[in-house]
Each structure stands twice: as C-alpha cells, then as structure tokens.
C-alpha positions as CSV (number, residue, x, y, z in Angstrom):
1,X,-0.2,0.1,0.2
2,X,1.2,3.9,-0.6
3,X,1.2,6.0,1.3
4,X,0.7,10.1,1.0
5,X,4.1,11.4,1.3
6,X,3.9,15.0,3.3
7,X,6.4,17.9,2.8
8,X,5.7,19.7,6.4
9,X,8.3,23.4,6.2
10,X,7.7,25.6,8.9
11,X,10.7,27.7,10.7
12,X,9.8,26.2,14.8
13,X,11.1,22.9,15.7
14,X,8.8,22.2,17.6
15,X,5.6,22.1,15.7
16,X,7.8,20.5,13.4
17,X,8.0,17.7,15.6
18,X,4.2,17.7,16.6
19,X,2.9,17.3,13.0
20,X,5.7,15.0,11.8
21,X,4.8,12.6,14.4
22,X,0.6,13.5,14.9
23,X,0.9,12.7,10.7
24,X,3.3,8.9,10.7
25,X,0.6,8.1,13.2
26,X,-2.3,8.7,11.0
27,X,-0.2,6.7,8.2
28,X,1.1,9.8,6.0
29,X,5.1,9.1,5.1
30,X,6.9,13.1,6.5
31,X,9.7,14.9,5.7
32,X,10.1,18.4,7.6
33,X,11.8,21.8,6.4
34,X,13.3,24.1,8.6
35,X,12.9,26.9,5.8
36,X,12.1,27.7,1.7
37,X,15.9,27.2,0.9
38,X,15.9,23.5,2.5
39,X,11.8,22.5,1.2
40,X,13.6,23.3,-2.7
41,X,16.3,21.5,-2.0
42,X,14.1,18.4,-1.5
43,X,11.6,19.2,-4.1
44,X,14.2,18.7,-6.3
45,X,14.7,15.2,-5.1
46,X,11.9,13.6,-3.8
47,X,7.9,13.3,-4.8
48,X,5.5,15.1,-2.3
49,X,2.2,14.1,-2.6
50,X,0.9,18.3,-0.7
51,X,3.1,20.7,1.3
52,X,2.0,21.9,5.0
53,X,3.2,25.4,4.6
54,X,4.2,28.2,7.1
55,X,3.1,31.5,6.5
56,X,5.4,33.5,8.9
57,X,8.7,31.8,7.7
58,X,12.3,34.0,8.3
59,X,13.8,34.7,4.9
60,X,11.6,33.9,2.1
61,X,7.9,34.2,3.5
62,X,5.2,31.0,2.9
63,X,3.7,33.1,0.3
64,X,6.4,34.1,-1.5
65,X,7.7,31.0,-1.3
66,X,4.4,29.4,-2.8
67,X,4.1,31.8,-6.0
68,X,7.5,30.8,-6.9
69,X,6.5,27.0,-5.9
70,X,3.1,27.7,-8.1
71,X,5.1,28.1,-11.5
72,X,6.6,24.9,-11.2
73,X,5.2,22.4,-9.3
74,X,1.4,21.7,-9.1
75,X,1.8,20.0,-5.6
76,X,-1.3,20.5,-3.1
77,X,-0.4,23.5,-1.2
78,X,-1.8,24.2,2.7
79,X,-0.9,27.1,4.7
80,X,-0.4,27.5,8.6
81,X,-1.1,31.4,9.2
82,X,-0.9,32.9,13.1
83,X,-3.6,35.4,11.4
84,X,-6.7,34.3,10.6
85,X,-7.6,37.4,9.0
86,X,-9.9,37.1,5.5
87,X,-7.7,39.4,3.9
88,X,-4.3,37.3,4.9
89,X,-6.2,34.3,3.6
90,X,-7.1,35.5,0.7
91,X,-3.3,36.4,-0.1
92,X,-3.0,32.7,0.2
93,X,-5.7,31.4,-2.0
94,X,-4.3,34.3,-4.4
95,X,-0.7,33.5,-4.0
96,X,-1.8,29.8,-5.3
97,X,-2.8,27.5,-2.0
98,X,-5.3,25.5,-1.9
99,X,-6.3,25.6,1.8
100,X,-5.6,27.5,5.1
101,X,-5.3,27.1,8.7
102,X,-5.0,29.4,11.6
103,X,-2.1,28.8,14.5
104,X,-3.2,27.6,17.3
105,X,-5.3,25.0,15.6
106,X,-6.9,21.4,16.5
107,X,-5.0,18.6,14.7
108,X,-7.5,17.2,13.7
109,X,-8.6,19.7,12.0
110,X,-5.7,19.5,10.0
111,X,-5.7,15.8,9.0
112,X,-9.8,16.7,7.9
113,X,-8.1,19.3,5.6
114,X,-5.0,17.4,4.4
115,X,-7.1,14.4,3.5
116,X,-9.7,16.6,2.1
117,X,-7.0,18.4,-0.6
118,X,-5.6,14.8,-1.0
119,X,-9.4,14.0,-1.9
120,X,-10.0,16.7,-4.7
121,X,-6.5,16.0,-6.5
122,X,-6.9,12.8,-7.3
123,X,-10.5,12.8,-7.8
124,X,-11.5,11.2,-10.7
125,X,-13.5,13.8,-13.9
126,X,-17.1,13.1,-14.1
127,X,-17.9,11.2,-17.2
128,X,-18.1,13.5,-19.8
129,X,-21.6,13.1,-23.1
130,X,-19.8,12.2,-25.8
131,X,-20.0,15.7,-27.7
132,X,-18.6,17.7,-24.5
133,X,-15.7,15.7,-24.1
134,X,-13.2,18.7,-25.7
135,X,-14.2,22.2,-24.9
136,X,-12.7,25.3,-26.7
137,X,-12.5,28.3,-24.4
138,X,-11.4,30.7,-27.1
139,X,-7.6,30.1,-27.1
140,X,-7.8,27.7,-24.6
141,X,-8.8,24.2,-25.1
142,X,-9.9,22.0,-22.1
143,X,-10.4,18.2,-22.2
144,X,-12.7,17.2,-20.0
145,X,-11.6,13.7,-19.5
146,X,-8.0,14.0,-18.9
147,X,-9.1,17.6,-16.8
148,X,-6.2,19.0,-18.9
149,X,-6.2,23.1,-19.6
150,X,-3.6,23.6,-23.0
151,X,-3.2,26.3,-24.7
152,X,-3.6,26.8,-28.8
153,X,0.3,24.9,-28.7
154,X,-0.8,22.3,-26.9
155,X,0.6,23.3,-24.1
156,X,-0.6,22.1,-20.3
157,X,-1.4,24.8,-18.1
158,X,-0.6,24.3,-14.6
159,X,-3.4,24.1,-12.8
160,X,-3.7,23.5,-8.6
161,X,-5.8,21.0,-6.9
162,X,-9.1,23.4,-6.5
163,X,-8.4,25.3,-9.3
164,X,-8.4,21.8,-11.4
165,X,-11.6,20.4,-9.1
166,X,-13.6,23.6,-10.6
167,X,-12.7,22.8,-14.1
168,X,-14.1,19.8,-13.2
169,X,-17.5,21.2,-11.7
170,X,-18.4,23.4,-14.4
171,X,-17.3,21.5,-17.6
172,X,-19.3,18.8,-16.3
173,X,-22.2,20.6,-17.5
174,X,-21.2,24.2,-19.8
175,X,-24.2,26.6,-19.3
176,X,-25.4,26.0,-16.5
177,X,-24.9,27.8,-13.7
178,X,-23.8,26.0,-10.3
179,X,-24.1,27.7,-7.4
180,X,-21.1,28.9,-4.7
181,X,-22.0,26.3,-2.3
182,X,-22.0,23.3,-4.7
183,X,-18.1,24.4,-5.3
184,X,-17.3,25.4,-2.3
185,X,-18.5,22.1,-0.8
186,X,-17.2,19.9,-4.0
187,X,-13.9,22.1,-4.4
188,X,-13.2,25.2,-2.4
189,X,-11.7,25.4,1.1
190,X,-13.5,23.0,3.6
191,X,-16.2,24.1,5.6
192,X,-19.5,25.5,6.6
193,X,-20.7,28.0,3.4
194,X,-20.2,30.9,5.2
195,X,-19.2,34.8,3.1
196,X,-15.8,33.6,3.8
197,X,-16.0,30.2,2.1
198,X,-18.0,32.5,-0.7
199,X,-15.0,34.7,-0.8
200,X,-12.5,32.0,-0.9
201,X,-13.8,30.2,-3.9
202,X,-14.4,34.0,-5.7
203,X,-10.5,34.1,-5.1
204,X,-9.9,30.9,-7.0
205,X,-12.1,31.6,-9.8
206,X,-10.6,34.8,-10.7
207,X,-7.4,32.8,-10.6
208,X,-8.6,30.7,-13.5
209,X,-10.0,33.8,-15.0
210,X,-6.4,34.7,-15.2
211,X,-5.7,31.0,-17.0
212,X,-8.4,31.2,-19.6
213,X,-10.1,34.6,-20.3
214,X,-7.9,37.1,-23.0
215,X,-9.4,40.2,-20.2
216,X,-10.4,38.6,-16.9
217,X,-11.9,41.9,-16.3
218,X,-14.7,41.7,-18.8
219,X,-14.8,37.3,-18.7
220,X,-16.7,36.1,-21.4
221,X,-15.8,31.9,-20.7
222,X,-15.6,31.7,-16.5
223,X,-19.1,34.1,-16.3
224,X,-21.0,35.2,-13.1
225,X,-24.4,34.9,-13.0
226,X,-25.4,37.1,-10.2
227,X,-27.0,36.2,-6.5
228,X,-26.2,32.4,-7.8
229,X,-23.5,31.3,-9.0
230,X,-20.0,30.3,-12.1
231,X,-20.6,29.3,-15.3
232,X,-18.6,27.7,-18.0
233,X,-19.5,28.9,-21.2
234,X,-17.2,27.7,-24.8
235,X,-17.5,28.6,-28.2
C-alpha cells in the first residue's frame, strides 16, 4: 500500500516535530524542512503529495515560496498562518494555496483538511457526454476526460488541485449555473458555507480567469451569474 508523502515546512522545530509525529501516526510519510531553501532542495529530489507550509518564516516567507512553487509544480499546498484575518487568507489563496488553517489549530482539523485536499487532487473527472469531451475556450482547450487545460500551442497549463476541481465541476455541464455552495462543498476550502468561504471560492475563480480569459476583467467564458454562482460558457 502506498502512503501519501507530505512535506512540512516550518521554522519552529517544536511544531515540525509535533506535526511529523502526529501525521506519521495517521498513516502518512512525512519529511520536514526548516525553511524555503531547504524545502526547495527536497523538492528537487523527491516527489510529494502535499505541502504543509507555514506563512511566517524568516527569510523567504510562505506566501513568496508558494507563488514561486506554483510556477513550477502542481503539488497541493496547505498554508498555516498565525493570522486568521480574511485578507490574510485571501492573500494565501491568491498565492496559489489550496487551503489555509489559522494557528492555533486542532490537529484533527489539520488531518481533515489534508485528506480533503488529497481527495480533490486524485478525484476522477465526471463522465462527460460524448459531445462535450473537448471544450473550446477561445485560445484555450479543456479536455474534460483528462481534466487538462491547454493553449493553442498544445502546452498544458498547471492547475492547482482546487482549480482543477472547479474546472471539473463547471465543465461537467457547460452553460449551467453552479452555485457557490456547491463549489465550496465539492472543490473549495473545507468548511460550512459562509461569506468568508464564498469569498475564498471567488478568489480561486479569479485565478482561473487569469489562465482562461483574454481579458479577465471582462470574462467571456468563466461567467458570474449574479446572486447565484458561476457557469462555464464554451465556443
């Protein structure tokens, strides 16, 4: 049986030790790094299923590291932050994180969030109707069966686990409105739907638009249905 391999990145030695022991007891392979530089060296030689990344670290902080990571890898990221304000969480999502957890936290909640992210990362795309296997979105192409977004040159664009989950849901029925509540429950940051959770999904939609739309400020394909949710319109 293959166990998920997690990378813990936190400058606090005590927290690294506690998380490593707890997660190993719960069936994960765990490697720990004290800073972004050490994490980079580990990522160069090992494959990880998820990163648990502290935001407030000396030197390069977690947000900067996450942004850089997103340009190169699709590995899911769960941010740990000592600041639970809404704007700090939004900044984390905009940096490319899949979810966030404010310190102090219950280890059981951390475990639930990790498992939720991993489920989204490996979720099979829904079976599409025969006529909807490939969606044209202007200069972009979305393969519903593969869950891949490509440009006209055939280059596949990297999507985070949450972005991929949003695309799977929206592309399953092009033109249909999908509520924010459903997006939160099936692809967004884990938790009971709330204004903060809706805002978090809105941030992920904004990031997707930057990858899909010719002009993200005037979306043609990933449309907002005011007061209801979102829909994906293909050519």
